[in-house]
N, CA, C and O atoms as CSV, one atom per row, in Angstrom:
chain,resi,resn,atom,element,x,y,z
A,1,MET,N,N,72.255,150.239,49.747
A,1,MET,CA,C,73.647,150.591,49.490
A,1,MET,C,C,74.313,150.900,50.827
A,1,MET,O,O,73.781,151.665,51.632
A,2,SER,N,N,75.470,150.306,51.057
A,2,SER,CA,C,76.200,150.561,52.303
A,2,SER,C,C,76.957,151.882,52.206
A,2,SER,O,O,77.128,152.434,51.119
A,3,ASN,N,N,77.407,152.379,53.349
A,3,ASN,CA,C,78.191,153.619,53.381
A,3,ASN,C,C,79.450,153.495,52.548
A,3,ASN,O,O,79.865,154.459,51.905
A,4,ASN,N,N,80.064,152.316,52.550
A,4,ASN,CA,C,81.292,152.122,51.780
A,4,ASN,C,C,81.046,152.266,50.288
A,4,ASN,O,O,81.888,152.818,49.578
A,5,GLN,N,N,79.924,151.789,49.803
A,5,GLN,CA,C,79.633,151.917,48.373
A,5,GLN,C,C,79.492,153.377,47.962
A,5,GLN,O,O,79.835,153.741,46.837
A,6,GLU,N,N,78.996,154.203,48.852
A,6,GLU,CA,C,78.857,155.624,48.553
A,6,GLU,C,C,80.212,156.308,48.419
A,6,GLU,O,O,80.318,157.337,47.751
A,7,LYS,N,N,81.250,155.754,49.044
A,7,LYS,CA,C,82.593,156.333,49.009
A,7,LYS,C,C,83.382,155.919,47.757
A,7,LYS,O,O,84.441,156.487,47.487
A,8,VAL,N,N,82.893,154.959,47.005
A,8,VAL,CA,C,83.605,154.425,45.845
A,8,VAL,C,C,83.785,155.513,44.791
A,8,VAL,O,O,82.828,156.173,44.388
A,9,LYS,N,N,85.030,155.684,44.356
A,9,LYS,CA,C,85.348,156.667,43.322
A,9,LYS,C,C,85.479,156.029,41.943
A,9,LYS,O,O,85.255,156.678,40.921
A,10,ARG,N,N,85.841,154.763,41.929
A,10,ARG,CA,C,85.915,154.027,40.666
A,10,ARG,C,C,85.813,152.542,40.964
A,10,ARG,O,O,85.988,152.124,42.109
A,11,VAL,N,N,85.536,151.752,39.954
A,11,VAL,CA,C,85.405,150.305,40.080
A,11,VAL,C,C,86.436,149.657,39.165
A,11,VAL,O,O,86.644,150.101,38.036
A,12,SER,N,N,87.070,148.619,39.653
A,12,SER,CA,C,88.043,147.862,38.878
A,12,SER,C,C,87.561,146.418,38.777
A,12,SER,O,O,87.134,145.830,39.771
A,13,ASN,N,N,87.629,145.857,37.594
A,13,ASN,CA,C,87.155,144.491,37.376
A,13,ASN,C,C,88.302,143.519,37.196
A,13,ASN,O,O,89.300,143.825,36.544
A,14,ILE,N,N,88.148,142.356,37.779
A,14,ILE,CA,C,89.010,141.206,37.541
A,14,ILE,C,C,88.116,140.152,36.907
A,14,ILE,O,O,87.078,139.796,37.464
A,15,THR,N,N,88.512,139.659,35.761
A,15,THR,CA,C,87.692,138.701,35.026
A,15,THR,C,C,88.363,137.337,35.021
A,15,THR,O,O,89.546,137.215,34.703
A,16,LEU,N,N,87.599,136.318,35.375
A,16,LEU,CA,C,88.028,134.926,35.278
A,16,LEU,C,C,87.093,134.242,34.290
A,16,LEU,O,O,85.873,134.316,34.430
A,17,ARG,N,N,87.669,133.573,33.289
A,17,ARG,CA,C,86.842,132.844,32.323
A,17,ARG,C,C,87.242,131.380,32.364
A,17,ARG,O,O,88.426,131.049,32.427
A,18,VAL,N,N,86.247,130.509,32.327
A,18,VAL,CA,C,86.477,129.070,32.384
A,18,VAL,C,C,85.752,128.417,31.212
A,18,VAL,O,O,84.536,128.542,31.068
A,19,GLY,N,N,86.523,127.716,30.376
A,19,GLY,CA,C,85.944,126.932,29.294
A,19,GLY,C,C,85.727,125.506,29.772
A,19,GLY,O,O,86.643,124.869,30.293
A,20,LEU,N,N,84.516,125.011,29.592
A,20,LEU,CA,C,84.142,123.688,30.093
A,20,LEU,C,C,83.867,122.724,28.942
A,20,LEU,O,O,83.428,123.122,27.863
A,21,ASP,N,N,84.139,121.441,29.206
A,21,ASP,CA,C,83.784,120.425,28.219
A,21,ASP,C,C,82.326,120.007,28.429
A,21,ASP,O,O,81.610,120.615,29.225
A,22,GLU,N,N,81.894,118.970,27.714
A,22,GLU,CA,C,80.490,118.547,27.806
A,22,GLU,C,C,80.101,117.989,29.182
A,22,GLU,O,O,78.915,117.919,29.505
A,23,GLN,N,N,81.096,117.589,30.000
A,23,GLN,CA,C,80.833,117.131,31.373
A,23,GLN,C,C,81.066,118.246,32.406
A,23,GLN,O,O,81.128,117.977,33.605
A,24,ASN,N,N,81.192,119.481,31.942
A,24,ASN,CA,C,81.451,120.642,32.799
A,24,ASN,C,C,82.777,120.570,33.531
A,24,ASN,O,O,82.914,121.101,34.633
A,25,VAL,N,N,83.762,119.908,32.916
A,25,VAL,CA,C,85.117,119.854,33.449
A,25,VAL,C,C,85.909,121.000,32.817
A,25,VAL,O,O,85.880,121.168,31.598
A,26,PRO,N,N,86.619,121.794,33.635
A,26,PRO,CA,C,87.400,122.903,33.063
A,26,PRO,C,C,88.494,122.390,32.118
A,26,PRO,O,O,89.289,121.524,32.484
A,27,ILE,N,N,88.520,122.934,30.910
A,27,ILE,CA,C,89.574,122.580,29.955
A,27,ILE,C,C,90.400,123.796,29.543
A,27,ILE,O,O,91.460,123.652,28.935
A,28,TYR,N,N,89.917,124.988,29.874
A,28,TYR,CA,C,90.646,126.203,29.555
A,28,TYR,C,C,90.239,127.272,30.566
A,28,TYR,O,O,89.067,127.382,30.928
A,29,MET,N,N,91.220,128.059,31.018
A,29,MET,CA,C,90.947,129.176,31.911
A,29,MET,C,C,91.826,130.347,31.518
A,29,MET,O,O,92.964,130.178,31.080
A,30,ASP,N,N,91.268,131.548,31.685
A,30,ASP,CA,C,92.107,132.730,31.587
A,30,ASP,C,C,91.586,133.786,32.549
A,30,ASP,O,O,90.472,133.691,33.065
A,31,TRP,N,N,92.418,134.792,32.774
A,31,TRP,CA,C,92.081,135.862,33.706
A,31,TRP,C,C,92.642,137.170,33.175
A,31,TRP,O,O,93.575,137.198,32.373
A,32,GLN,N,N,92.037,138.259,33.656
A,32,GLN,CA,C,92.491,139.580,33.258
A,32,GLN,C,C,92.096,140.582,34.337
A,32,GLN,O,O,91.017,140.493,34.925
A,33,SER,N,N,92.977,141.520,34.582
A,33,SER,CA,C,92.702,142.607,35.523
A,33,SER,C,C,92.808,143.927,34.782
A,33,SER,O,O,93.798,144.185,34.097
A,34,GLU,N,N,91.801,144.748,34.917
A,34,GLU,CA,C,91.817,146.061,34.258
A,34,GLU,C,C,92.973,146.934,34.724
A,34,GLU,O,O,93.465,147.769,33.965
A,35,ASP,N,N,93.410,146.747,35.969
A,35,ASP,CA,C,94.425,147.618,36.548
A,35,ASP,C,C,95.851,147.105,36.403
A,35,ASP,O,O,96.782,147.752,36.883
A,36,SER,N,N,96.043,145.978,35.766
A,36,SER,CA,C,97.386,145.424,35.653
A,36,SER,C,C,98.000,145.770,34.305
A,36,SER,O,O,97.532,145.297,33.270
A,37,PRO,N,N,99.048,146.596,34.312
A,37,PRO,CA,C,99.701,146.912,33.040
A,37,PRO,C,C,100.409,145.697,32.445
A,37,PRO,O,O,100.703,145.676,31.250
A,38,ASP,N,N,100.685,144.682,33.274
A,38,ASP,CA,C,101.361,143.477,32.793
A,38,ASP,C,C,100.401,142.516,32.097
A,38,ASP,O,O,100.845,141.604,31.400
A,39,THR,N,N,99.103,142.705,32.274
A,39,THR,CA,C,98.133,141.793,31.670
A,39,THR,C,C,97.039,142.560,30.923
A,39,THR,O,O,95.868,142.483,31.294
A,40,PRO,N,N,97.416,143.306,29.866
A,40,PRO,CA,C,96.387,144.032,29.121
A,40,PRO,C,C,95.454,143.079,28.369
A,40,PRO,O,O,94.310,143.423,28.071
A,41,GLN,N,N,95.953,141.889,28.071
A,41,GLN,CA,C,95.158,140.850,27.415
A,41,GLN,C,C,94.947,139.710,28.411
A,41,GLN,O,O,95.724,139.571,29.356
A,42,PRO,N,N,93.911,138.895,28.216
A,42,PRO,CA,C,93.721,137.748,29.111
A,42,PRO,C,C,94.947,136.841,29.128
A,42,PRO,O,O,95.561,136.588,28.092
A,43,GLU,N,N,95.296,136.352,30.330
A,43,GLU,CA,C,96.425,135.446,30.515
A,43,GLU,C,C,95.879,134.051,30.819
A,43,GLU,O,O,94.977,133.896,31.643
A,44,GLU,N,N,96.427,133.052,30.155
A,44,GLU,CA,C,95.971,131.681,30.374
A,44,GLU,C,C,96.401,131.184,31.752
A,44,GLU,O,O,97.471,131.544,32.243
A,45,ALA,N,N,95.572,130.367,32.362
A,45,ALA,CA,C,95.853,129.783,33.675
A,45,ALA,C,C,95.504,128.305,33.642
A,45,ALA,O,O,94.695,127.867,32.825
A,46,LYS,N,N,96.121,127.538,34.538
A,46,LYS,CA,C,95.788,126.125,34.683
A,46,LYS,C,C,94.928,125.869,35.911
A,46,LYS,O,O,94.272,124.832,36.002
A,47,ALA,N,N,94.924,126.811,36.861
A,47,ALA,CA,C,94.151,126.616,38.083
A,47,ALA,C,C,93.881,127.953,38.742
A,47,ALA,O,O,94.601,128.926,38.519
A,48,PHE,N,N,92.831,127.993,39.559
A,48,PHE,CA,C,92.630,129.130,40.443
A,48,PHE,C,C,91.841,128.706,41.669
A,48,PHE,O,O,91.027,127.783,41.631
A,49,LEU,N,N,92.111,129.410,42.750
A,49,LEU,CA,C,91.402,129.246,44.012
A,49,LEU,C,C,90.767,130.591,44.316
A,49,LEU,O,O,91.449,131.615,44.299
A,50,LEU,N,N,89.492,130.601,44.589
A,50,LEU,CA,C,88.803,131.839,44.895
A,50,LEU,C,C,88.023,131.650,46.187
A,50,LEU,O,O,87.199,130.741,46.293
A,51,SER,N,N,88.280,132.500,47.159
A,51,SER,CA,C,87.548,132.472,48.423
A,51,SER,C,C,86.954,133.851,48.647
A,51,SER,O,O,87.657,134.859,48.584
A,52,ILE,N,N,85.677,133.888,48.904
A,52,ILE,CA,C,84.976,135.145,49.142
A,52,ILE,C,C,84.255,135.037,50.483
A,52,ILE,O,O,83.459,134.122,50.694
A,53,PHE,N,N,84.538,135.977,51.389
A,53,PHE,CA,C,83.882,135.986,52.691
A,53,PHE,C,C,82.622,136.837,52.589
A,53,PHE,O,O,82.688,138.037,52.325
A,54,ASP,N,N,81.480,136.201,52.800
A,54,ASP,CA,C,80.196,136.876,52.697
A,54,ASP,C,C,79.961,137.760,53.923
A,54,ASP,O,O,79.996,137.285,55.059
A,55,LYS,N,N,79.725,139.024,53.685
A,55,LYS,CA,C,79.565,140.011,54.758
A,55,LYS,C,C,78.375,139.702,55.653
A,55,LYS,O,O,78.487,139.763,56.877
A,56,GLU,N,N,77.245,139.374,55.056
A,56,GLU,CA,C,76.030,139.161,55.840
A,56,GLU,C,C,76.016,137.817,56.559
A,56,GLU,O,O,75.673,137.747,57.739
A,57,HIS,N,N,76.384,136.759,55.858
A,57,HIS,CA,C,76.280,135.405,56.414
A,57,HIS,C,C,77.516,134.959,57.184
A,57,HIS,O,O,77.494,133.926,57.852
A,58,LYS,N,N,78.602,135.740,57.092
A,58,LYS,CA,C,79.847,135.405,57.792
A,58,LYS,C,C,80.325,133.997,57.431
A,58,LYS,O,O,80.743,133.225,58.293
A,59,ASP,N,N,80.254,133.691,56.152
A,59,ASP,CA,C,80.654,132.380,55.661
A,59,ASP,C,C,81.514,132.575,54.415
A,59,ASP,O,O,81.453,133.618,53.763
A,60,THR,N,N,82.311,131.565,54.094
A,60,THR,CA,C,83.206,131.646,52.949
A,60,THR,C,C,82.661,130.830,51.785
A,60,THR,O,O,82.305,129.660,51.930
A,61,PHE,N,N,82.607,131.472,50.643
A,61,PHE,CA,C,82.225,130.823,49.393
A,61,PHE,C,C,83.521,130.520,48.650
A,61,PHE,O,O,84.346,131.415,48.462
A,62,LYS,N,N,83.713,129.269,48.224
A,62,LYS,CA,C,84.970,128.877,47.580
A,62,LYS,C,C,84.716,128.268,46.214
A,62,LYS,O,O,83.761,127.518,46.011
A,63,ILE,N,N,85.586,128.608,45.293
A,63,ILE,CA,C,85.626,127.944,43.992
A,63,ILE,C,C,87.076,127.553,43.756
A,63,ILE,O,O,87.952,128.416,43.700
A,64,ASP,N,N,87.331,126.277,43.619
A,64,ASP,CA,C,88.668,125.750,43.342
A,64,ASP,C,C,88.580,124.961,42.040
A,64,ASP,O,O,87.925,123.920,41.984
A,65,LEU,N,N,89.236,125.453,41.000
A,65,LEU,CA,C,89.184,124.795,39.698
A,65,LEU,C,C,90.581,124.622,39.127
A,65,LEU,O,O,91.465,125.442,39.375
A,66,TRP,N,N,90.778,123.558,38.364
A,66,TRP,CA,C,92.017,123.338,37.640
A,66,TRP,C,C,91.700,122.566,36.378
A,66,TRP,O,O,90.731,121.809,36.319
A,67,THR,N,N,92.530,122.768,35.370
A,67,THR,CA,C,92.320,122.077,34.099
A,67,THR,C,C,92.922,120.685,34.168
A,67,THR,O,O,93.733,120.377,35.041
A,68,GLU,N,N,92.505,119.858,33.232
A,68,GLU,CA,C,93.009,118.480,33.207
A,68,GLU,C,C,94.499,118.416,32.874
A,68,GLU,O,O,95.145,117.402,33.137
A,69,GLU,N,N,95.051,119.482,32.302
A,69,GLU,CA,C,96.486,119.470,31.976
A,69,GLU,C,C,97.373,119.875,33.156
A,69,GLU,O,O,98.599,119.825,33.056
A,70,MET,N,N,96.762,120.275,34.267
A,70,MET,CA,C,97.532,120.635,35.471
A,70,MET,C,C,98.188,119.367,36.010
A,70,MET,O,O,97.502,118.416,36.385
A,71,GLN,N,N,99.509,119.360,36.046
A,71,GLN,CA,C,100.246,118.193,36.528
A,71,GLN,C,C,100.362,118.235,38.047
A,71,GLN,O,O,100.267,119.302,38.652
A,72,VAL,N,N,100.566,117.076,38.659
A,72,VAL,CA,C,100.666,116.981,40.115
A,72,VAL,C,C,101.796,117.863,40.632
A,72,VAL,O,O,101.634,118.534,41.651
A,73,VAL,N,N,102.924,117.872,39.957
A,73,VAL,CA,C,104.051,118.698,40.412
A,73,VAL,C,C,103.683,120.181,40.344
A,73,VAL,O,O,104.128,120.964,41.184
A,74,GLU,N,N,102.884,120.573,39.364
A,74,GLU,CA,C,102.427,121.957,39.279
A,74,GLU,C,C,101.441,122.272,40.407
A,74,GLU,O,O,101.469,123.367,40.970
A,75,MET,N,N,100.573,121.313,40.734
A,75,MET,CA,C,99.634,121.510,41.838
A,75,MET,C,C,100.389,121.618,43.156
A,75,MET,O,O,100.035,122.431,44.010
A,76,ASP,N,N,101.434,120.798,43.329
A,76,ASP,CA,C,102.261,120.898,44.532
A,76,ASP,C,C,102.871,122.294,44.661
A,76,ASP,O,O,102.852,122.891,45.738
A,77,ARG,N,N,103.406,122.802,43.565
A,77,ARG,CA,C,104.013,124.145,43.569
A,77,ARG,C,C,102.947,125.202,43.865
A,77,ARG,O,O,103.177,126.112,44.662
A,78,PHE,N,N,101.800,125.084,43.234
A,78,PHE,CA,C,100.692,126.022,43.431
A,78,PHE,C,C,100.259,126.035,44.898
A,78,PHE,O,O,100.049,127.103,45.472
A,79,MET,N,N,100.128,124.870,45.498
A,79,MET,CA,C,99.715,124.788,46.903
A,79,MET,C,C,100.800,125.358,47.820
A,79,MET,O,O,100.487,126.067,48.776
A,80,PHE,N,N,102.066,125.056,47.539
A,80,PHE,CA,C,103.181,125.583,48.334
A,80,PHE,C,C,103.166,127.114,48.313
A,80,PHE,O,O,103.237,127.757,49.360
A,81,GLN,N,N,103.073,127.688,47.116
A,81,GLN,CA,C,103.071,129.138,46.995
A,81,GLN,C,C,101.827,129.754,47.655
A,81,GLN,O,O,101.902,130.823,48.260
A,82,THR,N,N,100.700,129.075,47.532
A,82,THR,CA,C,99.460,129.565,48.136
A,82,THR,C,C,99.536,129.529,49.655
A,82,THR,O,O,99.114,130.477,50.317
A,83,LEU,N,N,100.069,128.447,50.215
A,83,LEU,CA,C,100.199,128.348,51.671
A,83,LEU,C,C,101.096,129.459,52.221
A,83,LEU,O,O,100.773,130.072,53.238
A,84,LYS,N,N,102.221,129.718,51.548
A,84,LYS,CA,C,103.113,130.795,51.982
A,84,LYS,C,C,102.399,132.145,51.903
A,84,LYS,O,O,102.513,132.970,52.809
A,85,SER,N,N,101.680,132.357,50.839
A,85,SER,CA,C,100.961,133.610,50.651
A,85,SER,C,C,99.850,133.780,51.690
A,85,SER,O,O,99.644,134.884,52.194
A,86,LEU,N,N,99.143,132.713,52.012
A,86,LEU,CA,C,98.092,132.783,53.027
A,86,LEU,C,C,98.666,133.167,54.386
A,86,LEU,O,O,98.065,133.954,55.118
A,87,ALA,N,N,99.823,132.614,54.721
A,87,ALA,CA,C,100.469,132.965,55.988
A,87,ALA,C,C,100.842,134.448,56.001
A,87,ALA,O,O,100.647,135.124,57.010
A,88,ASP,N,N,101.372,134.954,54.896
A,88,ASP,CA,C,101.712,136.379,54.795
A,88,ASP,C,C,100.462,137.251,54.920
A,88,ASP,O,O,100.463,138.249,55.640
A,89,THR,N,N,99.407,136.871,54.219
A,89,THR,CA,C,98.156,137.621,54.261
A,89,THR,C,C,97.580,137.624,55.673
A,89,THR,O,O,97.123,138.656,56.165
A,90,TYR,N,N,97.605,136.461,56.318
A,90,TYR,CA,C,97.088,136.363,57.680
A,90,TYR,C,C,97.849,137.305,58.609
A,90,TYR,O,O,97.244,138.004,59.422
A,91,TYR,N,N,99.183,137.324,58.488
A,91,TYR,CA,C,99.974,138.206,59.333
A,91,TYR,C,C,99.650,139.685,59.063
A,91,TYR,O,O,99.469,140.464,59.998
A,92,LYS,N,N,99.579,140.062,57.782
A,92,LYS,CA,C,99.276,141.454,57.444
A,92,LYS,C,C,97.932,141.894,58.020
A,92,LYS,O,O,97.779,143.038,58.448
A,93,ALA,N,N,96.964,140.984,58.029
A,93,ALA,CA,C,95.618,141.326,58.487
A,93,ALA,C,C,95.484,141.315,60.005
A,93,ALA,O,O,94.683,142.067,60.560
A,94,THR,N,N,96.263,140.465,60.686
A,94,THR,CA,C,96.047,140.272,62.129
A,94,THR,C,C,97.224,140.663,63.004
A,94,THR,O,O,97.052,140.926,64.195
A,95,LYS,N,N,98.415,140.704,62.429
A,95,LYS,CA,C,99.666,140.924,63.175
A,95,LYS,C,C,99.901,139.826,64.219
A,95,LYS,O,O,100.627,140.040,65.189
A,96,ASN,N,N,99.296,138.665,64.024
A,96,ASN,CA,C,99.448,137.537,64.941
A,96,ASN,C,C,100.702,136.748,64.533
A,96,ASN,O,O,100.639,135.849,63.694
A,97,ASP,N,N,101.853,137.108,65.150
A,97,ASP,CA,C,103.137,136.465,64.837
A,97,ASP,C,C,103.093,134.958,65.044
A,97,ASP,O,O,103.537,134.188,64.193
A,98,LYS,N,N,102.561,134.558,66.168
A,98,LYS,CA,C,102.602,133.148,66.551
A,98,LYS,C,C,101.921,132.262,65.507
A,98,LYS,O,O,102.526,131.313,65.010
A,99,LEU,N,N,100.679,132.565,65.178
A,99,LEU,CA,C,99.968,131.719,64.216
A,99,LEU,C,C,100.524,131.871,62.801
A,99,LEU,O,O,100.600,130.891,62.060
A,100,ALA,N,N,100.911,133.080,62.420
A,100,ALA,CA,C,101.483,133.279,61.083
A,100,ALA,C,C,102.779,132.483,60.938
A,100,ALA,O,O,103.024,131.894,59.885
A,101,ASN,N,N,103.608,132.457,61.976
A,101,ASN,CA,C,104.844,131.674,61.930
A,101,ASN,C,C,104.555,130.177,61.873
A,101,ASN,O,O,105.258,129.433,61.189
A,102,GLN,N,N,103.529,129.739,62.584
A,102,GLN,CA,C,103.157,128.328,62.511
A,102,GLN,C,C,102.658,127.967,61.116
A,102,GLN,O,O,102.957,126.890,60.598
A,103,MET,N,N,101.898,128.874,60.515
A,103,MET,CA,C,101.442,128.644,59.140
A,103,MET,C,C,102.630,128.583,58.184
A,103,MET,O,O,102.673,127.727,57.300
A,104,GLN,N,N,103.603,129.498,58.360
A,104,GLN,CA,C,104.803,129.485,57.519
A,104,GLN,C,C,105.584,128.190,57.739
A,104,GLN,O,O,106.149,127.628,56.801
A,105,GLY,N,N,105.610,127.722,58.992
A,105,GLY,CA,C,106.279,126.454,59.288
A,105,GLY,C,C,105.645,125.295,58.541
A,105,GLY,O,O,106.344,124.430,58.014
A,106,PHE,N,N,104.321,125.279,58.495
A,106,PHE,CA,C,103.661,124.218,57.736
A,106,PHE,C,C,103.946,124.353,56.246
A,106,PHE,O,O,104.165,123.353,55.564
A,107,ALA,N,N,103.946,125.583,55.736
A,107,ALA,CA,C,104.264,125.798,54.326
A,107,ALA,C,C,105.675,125.288,54.022
A,107,ALA,O,O,105.905,124.672,52.982
A,108,GLN,N,N,106.615,125.545,54.932
A,108,GLN,CA,C,107.992,125.064,54.777
A,108,GLN,C,C,108.024,123.529,54.755
A,108,GLN,O,O,108.690,122.928,53.912
A,109,TYR,N,N,107.298,122.905,55.688
A,109,TYR,CA,C,107.202,121.441,55.741
A,109,TYR,C,C,106.600,120.904,54.434
A,109,TYR,O,O,107.111,119.941,53.863
A,110,PHE,N,N,105.528,121.523,53.970
A,110,PHE,CA,C,104.890,121.116,52.725
A,110,PHE,C,C,105.883,121.223,51.565
A,110,PHE,O,O,105.981,120.324,50.730
A,111,GLY,N,N,106.615,122.337,51.529
A,111,GLY,CA,C,107.613,122.540,50.479
A,111,GLY,C,C,108.701,121.484,50.507
A,111,GLY,O,O,109.153,121.027,49.457
A,112,GLN,N,N,109.127,121.092,51.704
A,112,GLN,CA,C,110.148,120.041,51.821
A,112,GLN,C,C,109.588,118.692,51.376
A,112,GLN,O,O,110.261,117.943,50.667
A,113,GLU,N,N,108.377,118.386,51.783
A,113,GLU,CA,C,107.776,117.095,51.441
A,113,GLU,C,C,107.491,116.961,49.946
A,113,GLU,O,O,107.504,115.854,49.408
A,114,THR,N,N,107.236,118.081,49.275
A,114,THR,CA,C,106.965,118.046,47.842
A,114,THR,C,C,108.225,118.299,47.009
A,114,THR,O,O,108.193,118.193,45.783
A,115,GLY,N,N,109.330,118.633,47.673
A,115,GLY,CA,C,110.598,118.788,46.967
A,115,GLY,C,C,110.891,120.201,46.480
A,115,GLY,O,O,111.880,120.403,45.776
A,116,PHE,N,N,110.073,121.178,46.828
A,116,PHE,CA,C,110.337,122.549,46.393
A,116,PHE,C,C,111.292,123.278,47.319
A,116,PHE,O,O,111.872,124.299,46.949
A,117,VAL,N,N,111.455,122.750,48.524
A,117,VAL,CA,C,112.386,123.327,49.496
A,117,VAL,C,C,113.303,122.200,49.935
A,117,VAL,O,O,112.821,121.130,50.308
A,118,PRO,N,N,114.617,122.414,49.901
A,118,PRO,CA,C,115.537,121.350,50.357
A,118,PRO,C,C,115.274,120.995,51.807
A,118,PRO,O,O,115.057,121.874,52.642
A,119,LYS,N,N,115.296,119.695,52.107
A,119,LYS,CA,C,115.125,119.257,53.489
A,119,LYS,C,C,116.354,119.634,54.286
A,119,LYS,O,O,117.484,119.556,53.805
A,120,GLU,N,N,116.102,120.049,55.528
A,120,GLU,CA,C,117.207,120.437,56.400
A,120,GLU,C,C,117.944,119.191,56.879
A,120,GLU,O,O,117.323,118.176,57.195
A,121,GLU,N,N,119.258,119.275,56.929
A,121,GLU,CA,C,120.099,118.176,57.425
A,121,GLU,C,C,119.997,118.131,58.937
A,121,GLU,O,O,119.956,119.166,59.603
A,122,LYS,N,N,119.957,116.912,59.472
A,122,LYS,CA,C,119.869,116.759,60.929
A,122,LYS,C,C,121.212,116.443,61.506
A,122,LYS,O,O,121.340,116.279,62.719
């Protein structure tokens, strides 16, 4: 047990459930957080991205799943919102303005190319 585990006063669970077909393709997903008053019951989802940084191995474990009903335009929106959020998270964690702004710039470009952000007039 690490020192941090000894400091834990309570545990909060986030649950992700994935229903699979006979080929192990996701056909249904839902999620629930014990601490969210907005989601006392499981909420249906079409996709999720999960990245976990392993403390010991210093490597990232990723699970990226989406249901067959996820449309391309929805995936574009999901990626746009995720890219913007990643840039915000990176800045909060590192305070690195330069790289966070470059990440936001790419998110803006992605949004323009997918039609979620109006292209700037030249």
